[in-house]
Every structure is written in structure tokens, then in C-alpha cells.
C-alpha positions as CSV (number, residue, x, y, z in Angstrom):
1,M,-12.0,-15.8,-5.1
2,E,-11.1,-13.8,-8.1
3,S,-13.8,-11.6,-9.7
4,G,-12.1,-11.3,-13.1
5,A,-9.7,-8.9,-14.7
6,P,-10.1,-5.2,-14.1
7,Q,-12.1,-3.3,-16.8
8,P,-11.5,0.2,-18.0
9,G,-13.8,3.1,-17.2
10,R,-14.9,1.7,-13.8
11,S,-17.1,3.8,-11.6
12,L,-16.1,3.1,-8.0
13,D,-17.8,4.1,-4.8
14,R,-17.2,3.8,-1.1
15,T,-19.0,0.4,-0.8
16,C,-16.8,-1.6,-3.2
17,V,-13.4,-0.4,-2.0
18,A,-12.0,-1.6,1.3
19,A,-9.0,-0.1,3.2
20,V,-6.1,-2.0,4.9
21,I,-4.0,0.0,7.3
22,P,-1.0,-1.9,8.7
23,A,0.0,-0.4,12.0
24,Y,2.7,-1.0,14.5
25,L,3.1,1.2,17.6
26,E,0.9,3.9,16.0
27,E,-1.2,5.1,19.0
28,K,-0.3,8.7,18.3
29,H,-1.9,8.8,14.8
30,I,-4.1,5.8,14.3
31,R,-7.4,7.1,15.6
32,D,-7.3,10.2,13.4
33,V,-6.2,8.1,10.3
34,A,-9.0,5.6,11.0
35,E,-11.7,8.2,11.4
36,R,-10.7,10.1,8.3
37,T,-10.6,6.9,6.3
38,C,-14.0,5.8,7.6
39,A,-15.3,9.1,6.3
40,Q,-14.3,8.0,2.8
41,L,-15.0,4.3,2.8
42,D,-17.5,1.9,4.4
43,H,-15.0,-0.8,5.0
44,V,-11.8,0.0,7.0
45,L,-9.5,-2.6,8.5
46,V,-6.5,-1.9,10.7
47,I,-3.9,-4.7,11.1
48,D,-2.3,-4.2,14.5
49,D,1.1,-5.9,13.9
50,G,2.0,-6.9,17.4
51,S,1.9,-3.4,19.0
52,T,2.4,-3.1,22.7
53,D,0.7,0.2,23.0
54,A,-3.0,1.3,22.5
55,T,-2.9,1.1,18.7
56,A,-5.7,-1.5,18.5
57,A,-8.1,0.2,21.0
58,L,-7.7,3.6,19.4
59,A,-8.2,2.2,15.9
60,R,-11.5,0.8,17.1
61,E,-12.4,4.1,18.6
62,G,-11.8,5.6,15.2
63,G,-14.4,3.3,13.7
64,A,-12.1,0.7,12.1
65,E,-12.4,-3.1,12.3
66,V,-9.2,-4.5,13.8
67,I,-7.2,-7.7,13.4
68,I,-4.4,-8.2,15.9
69,H,-1.2,-10.1,15.2
70,P,0.1,-11.5,18.6
71,E,3.6,-10.6,17.6
72,N,5.3,-8.3,15.1
73,R,5.5,-10.0,11.7
74,G,6.3,-7.2,9.4
75,K,4.4,-4.7,7.1
76,G,4.2,-7.2,4.2
77,H,2.7,-9.9,6.5
78,A,0.2,-7.3,7.8
79,I,-0.9,-6.3,4.3
80,K,-1.4,-9.9,3.3
81,T,-3.6,-10.5,6.4
82,G,-5.7,-7.6,5.2
83,L,-5.9,-8.8,1.6
84,R,-7.0,-12.3,2.7
85,H,-9.7,-10.8,4.8
86,W,-11.2,-8.7,2.0
87,L,-10.9,-11.4,-0.6
88,T,-13.6,-13.4,1.3
89,R,-16.0,-10.5,0.6
90,T,-17.2,-10.8,-3.0
91,E,-18.6,-7.2,-3.0
92,I,-15.1,-5.8,-2.6
93,E,-13.5,-5.0,-6.0
94,F,-10.4,-3.0,-4.8
95,V,-8.3,-2.9,-1.7
96,L,-6.8,0.4,-0.7
97,L,-3.5,0.4,1.2
98,L,-2.4,3.4,3.3
99,D,0.0,3.9,6.2
100,A,-1.0,4.5,9.8
101,D,1.3,7.4,10.5
102,G,-0.5,10.2,8.7
103,Q,1.7,10.4,5.6
104,H,-1.2,9.4,3.3
105,L,-4.2,11.7,3.3
106,P,-7.5,9.7,3.3
107,E,-9.1,12.8,1.7
108,E,-7.2,11.9,-1.5
109,I,-8.8,8.5,-1.8
110,G,-11.1,10.0,-4.5
111,R,-8.0,10.5,-6.7
112,F,-7.7,6.7,-6.9
113,F,-11.4,6.4,-7.7
114,A,-10.9,8.9,-10.6
115,A,-7.8,7.0,-11.9
116,A,-9.8,3.8,-12.0
117,A,-12.2,5.5,-14.5
118,G,-9.3,5.6,-17.0
119,P,-7.4,2.9,-18.8
120,A,-7.6,-0.5,-17.1
121,A,-5.0,-1.2,-14.4
122,A,-4.9,-3.6,-11.6
123,L,-2.6,-1.6,-9.3
124,F,-2.7,2.1,-8.7
125,V,0.4,3.5,-6.9
126,G,0.6,7.0,-5.4
127,T,3.3,9.2,-6.7
128,R,4.8,12.1,-4.7
129,M,7.3,13.0,-7.4
130,N,5.2,15.7,-9.0
131,D,6.0,18.0,-6.1
132,V,9.1,17.0,-4.2
133,R,9.6,20.3,-2.4
134,E,8.7,18.8,1.0
135,M,10.7,15.6,0.4
136,P,14.1,15.5,2.0
137,F,16.9,15.6,-0.6
138,V,18.5,12.2,0.4
139,R,15.1,10.5,0.3
140,R,14.3,12.1,-3.0
141,A,17.6,10.9,-4.5
142,V,17.2,7.3,-3.2
143,N,13.6,7.2,-4.3
144,R,14.5,8.2,-7.8
145,Y,17.3,5.7,-8.0
146,M,15.2,2.8,-6.7
147,S,12.2,3.8,-8.8
148,H,14.3,3.8,-12.0
149,R,15.8,0.4,-11.2
150,I,12.5,-1.2,-10.2
151,S,10.8,0.2,-13.3
152,R,13.3,-1.4,-15.5
153,L,12.8,-4.7,-13.8
154,C,9.0,-4.3,-14.1
155,G,9.1,-3.3,-17.8
156,Q,6.8,-0.3,-17.1
157,E,7.2,3.1,-15.6
158,V,6.5,3.4,-11.9
159,P,7.6,7.0,-10.9
160,D,7.4,6.4,-7.1
161,T,8.0,2.8,-6.2
162,Q,8.5,3.6,-2.6
163,C,5.0,5.0,-2.0
164,G,2.8,2.7,0.0
165,Y,-0.4,4.5,-0.8
166,R,-1.9,2.0,-3.3
167,M,-5.1,0.5,-4.6
168,V,-5.1,-3.2,-5.7
169,H,-7.7,-5.0,-7.8
170,R,-8.9,-8.3,-6.3
171,S,-7.7,-10.2,-9.4
172,L,-4.2,-9.1,-8.5
173,A,-4.6,-9.2,-4.7
174,S,-5.2,-13.0,-4.9
175,R,-1.7,-13.4,-6.3
176,L,0.0,-11.3,-3.7
177,L,-0.5,-13.6,-0.7
178,E,3.0,-15.2,-0.7
179,G,6.5,-13.8,-0.9
180,T,8.4,-11.5,1.5
181,S,6.9,-10.2,4.7
182,R,8.8,-7.0,5.5
183,F,9.1,-3.6,3.8
184,D,10.5,-5.2,0.6
185,Y,7.0,-6.7,0.1
186,E,5.9,-3.5,-1.4
187,T,8.6,-3.7,-4.1
188,E,7.8,-7.3,-4.7
189,M,4.2,-6.4,-5.2
190,L,5.2,-4.3,-8.2
191,I,7.3,-7.0,-9.8
192,I,4.6,-9.7,-9.3
193,A,2.0,-7.5,-10.9
194,S,4.2,-6.8,-13.9
195,R,5.2,-10.4,-14.4
196,C,1.5,-11.5,-14.2
197,G,0.8,-9.0,-17.1
198,F,-1.1,-6.4,-15.1
199,R,-0.8,-2.7,-15.8
200,I,0.4,-0.3,-13.0
201,A,-1.0,3.2,-13.1
202,S,0.2,6.2,-11.0
203,V,-1.9,8.6,-9.0
204,P,-0.6,12.0,-7.9
205,V,-0.7,12.3,-4.1
206,S,0.6,14.8,-1.6
207,T,4.0,14.7,0.0
208,V,3.4,14.8,3.8
209,Y,6.2,14.6,6.3
210,A,5.4,15.6,9.9
211,D,6.6,13.9,13.1
212,E,6.2,10.3,11.9
213,K,9.1,7.9,12.8
214,S,10.0,5.4,10.2
215,S,10.0,1.8,11.1
216,I,12.5,1.0,8.3
217,H,15.9,-0.3,9.5
218,P,18.3,1.5,7.1
219,V,20.8,-1.3,6.9
220,R,18.8,-4.4,7.4
221,D,15.9,-3.4,5.1
222,T,18.3,-2.0,2.4
223,M,20.0,-5.4,2.4
224,R,16.6,-7.1,2.0
225,F,15.8,-4.8,-0.9
226,F,19.0,-5.6,-2.8
227,K,18.6,-9.3,-2.1
228,L,15.1,-9.2,-3.5
229,M,16.3,-7.3,-6.6
230,R,19.1,-9.8,-7.3
231,R,16.8,-12.7,-7.0
232,Y,14.3,-11.3,-9.6
233,E,17.1,-10.0,-11.9
234,R,18.5,-13.5,-12.1
235,Q,15.1,-14.6,-13.4
236,T,15.1,-12.2,-16.3
């Protein structure tokens, strides 16, 4: 289903970019996020990853299409479900990924469009590191450490490897359908893109921290990250 390698100087519009919003127990925020994303894009898909609350119903009320996982499978699995869905639509050139908890501002989708008009890249990753005043100190330190280590493994600079606000070209999306299924999938995505020879570009986005509750398990998911890194470092 690939449409060819990304070309520089692309002019994107709301019809050729589709959103994937993975969501788990996000009834508090999902309708607002869906509505605001639908105001920017014609194609918006929420993956309800086994929620037991009203996430799916409220996403539909917000105007999004919804696919429901019968049980929680992890953020990576949810993203891959969304990628598979949009890869069947030949008019979709890019898939935009954003979180359901309000940390990513849909109003900044235009920044990704503008970045695509520059040098060719297959993966655009949001970076919050241009203004870290709102980022908690511990999170800032961990982010910088992980971004430095992952950038070295990728062989290209990715200032904010932990940001899930991203835009993926379909030629790369078709190569991201395997691998891990939890939060470490977002790290693996960067490594796969680099090892397939794709350029990664950064897009400045806002740092937003409100009342969202992280679904990351600090011990379990950290262990997954280091296990993933060791596996790929052995391959270098």
C-alpha cells in the first residue's frame, strides 16, 4: 500500500492527513480533543483501547470515527491499528498521531503541515524542548537523557524522543506494523525509521501539563525501554 518515498516541499491540506488518537479511559478529555482535531482534519480516528468508561461514545460525539479493542492491548498496538486502517485509504499521505489527554494541541497541526513543506522527511516529531518552563524538572532531565541516548542509536538528532505528537508518511507507516505494543513502541518507531534510511524532522510544539494522569508504569515501562535499547544496541 505504499505511495512512494516522501518528497520535499509538499503542500498538505486537511484531506490528505488523517489523525489517530489512541485512548484508554479518557472520557474526561476525549470529546474535546476529538472536536478540536476534527476542526483541523477531515479524517479523525480514535482507537478505544479497551476502556470501561464512556471514551468511545464521547469520541463519536466529538465527531471522530472509533475502533474499539475489546481489551487493553497497549498504546503501541492501538497506534498500529490506526496505521493499518489509514493505509487502506490511498488518498491519505500522512498519519498524524496525538494523545487523548489534551497534552497535544490540535490547533498546532498546521505546524506539521508547514514542516512538511521543507526538506523531505518521513517522520515529524514534536519537540517541547524549546520552552521547558512548564515541564517538571525530573521529566525534563529524564527526557534529555533518553533523547540523547536514542539519538545516538538512531544516528540523527531527535531533540524530544518522548513526545508522542507525530506525523508519519505512509511509506514509513507500512514498516511500523510490527514490533512492541506498549509505550516503548514510540521509541522503536524512531529506530525503525532511522534504520530504514528515513529522515526524522522536529516540529516545535507547546508544553501542556494540566490534570492528565499518565498511563505509564514507572518501573515496568522503564524496564521495557532499557530492554528495547539493549536489543537494538546489540545490533549496531
